[in-house]
N, C-alpha and C positions, 0 to 999 in steps of 0.2 A: 148528641152527647148528653149523658145522664149526670145531673148534678149529684154530688155526694149526699145531699140532704133531701131534695125533692126531684122526682122525675117529671119534667114538664110535659112529656108525652102522655103520661097518665092523667095529669090535670086537664090537658087539652081534650083527651078522649072523654073524660068525665063531663066536662063542660058541654061537649057536643051531644052527649047522650041525655044529660039532665036539663039542658037548655035553661029555662027560667028558674028551675029549682036548684040550680048549681050553688048559688049563695047559701041556700038552706042546707044543702048537703055539707058544705064547709062548716056552717054553724053546728050542725049535729056532730060532725067529726070532732070539732074543738070541744064541745060540751062533754061528749063521751070520753075523749082523751083526758080531759081534766079529771074526770071521775076515776078512770083507770090509773092515771098517774098518782092521784092521791092514795088509791088503794095500795099501789106498789110502795109508796113512801111510808105507809102506816101499818102494813100487814106484818103480823108476827107469826104467820103460819105458812109453811112452804106450799101447801096446796092452794091457798088463797093467792100467793104470789104467782104460782104456776098458771092458775086460771086467768088472773088479770093480765099476765104477760102474754098468754096465748091470745086473748081477746084483743089486746093492744097491738100485738103483732099483725093480726088479721086486718084490722081496720087501717093500720099504718101502711101495710102493703097495698091494700085496695086504693088508698089515697095517694100513693106514690112517695111516701116517706121512707125512702130506701134504707137509710142508715138506722132510723128508729126501729123499723121492722126487724132488721138484722140484730140489733141489740136486744129487742124483746124476745126474739127467737133464742138467742144465747141465754138470756135470763130464764126462759121457760125450761131449757134443758138443764141448767144448773139447779133450778128449783125441784125438778123431777128427781135429781140425784141428792137433793138436800145439802148442796154444797154452799153452806152459809157464808163463807168468806168471799166467794165469788159473787153471791147474790148482792151483798152490800155494795161492792164495787160496781156491779152492773147497774144497780138502781141509781147510783151517782152518775154513771155515764148516760143513762136514760134521762135523768134530770137535765143534764147539760144539753143533750140533743133536743129534748122537748123545748127547752128555752130558746133554741135556735129556730126550730120549725114552727112553733106557735105563731110568732109574728109574721113568718112567711105566709102561713095560711090566712092570717088576718088581713095581710096586704092583698092576697089573692082574692079574698072575699070582697074587699073594697073595690078592687079593680073590676070584678065581675058585676058588682052593683052599679058602678059608674059607667061600665062598658059601653 
């Protein structure tokens, strides 16, 4: 069963592949996500939003953040079309979703370190 926020099978596969480097992978994802999230919140250019959303979508998808990746994909599409009304709403949805998944990844990191 896939959680609406995180796909545990993706995290399990990543941990298996990354082994001791898994907590570092989680750290890098969280740091990069913070930067992308800040870019989305402050960008005033559709191209910048589109590029940040594309990048955030890819990393979220790779890390199993299912809903976050879907929201970023939707934002990327609206930014391509310069649909500003939808962009603002989607950035707010991404804010909310990131506020949910960030502590989940932080908890996963702690679990992996204490493992």
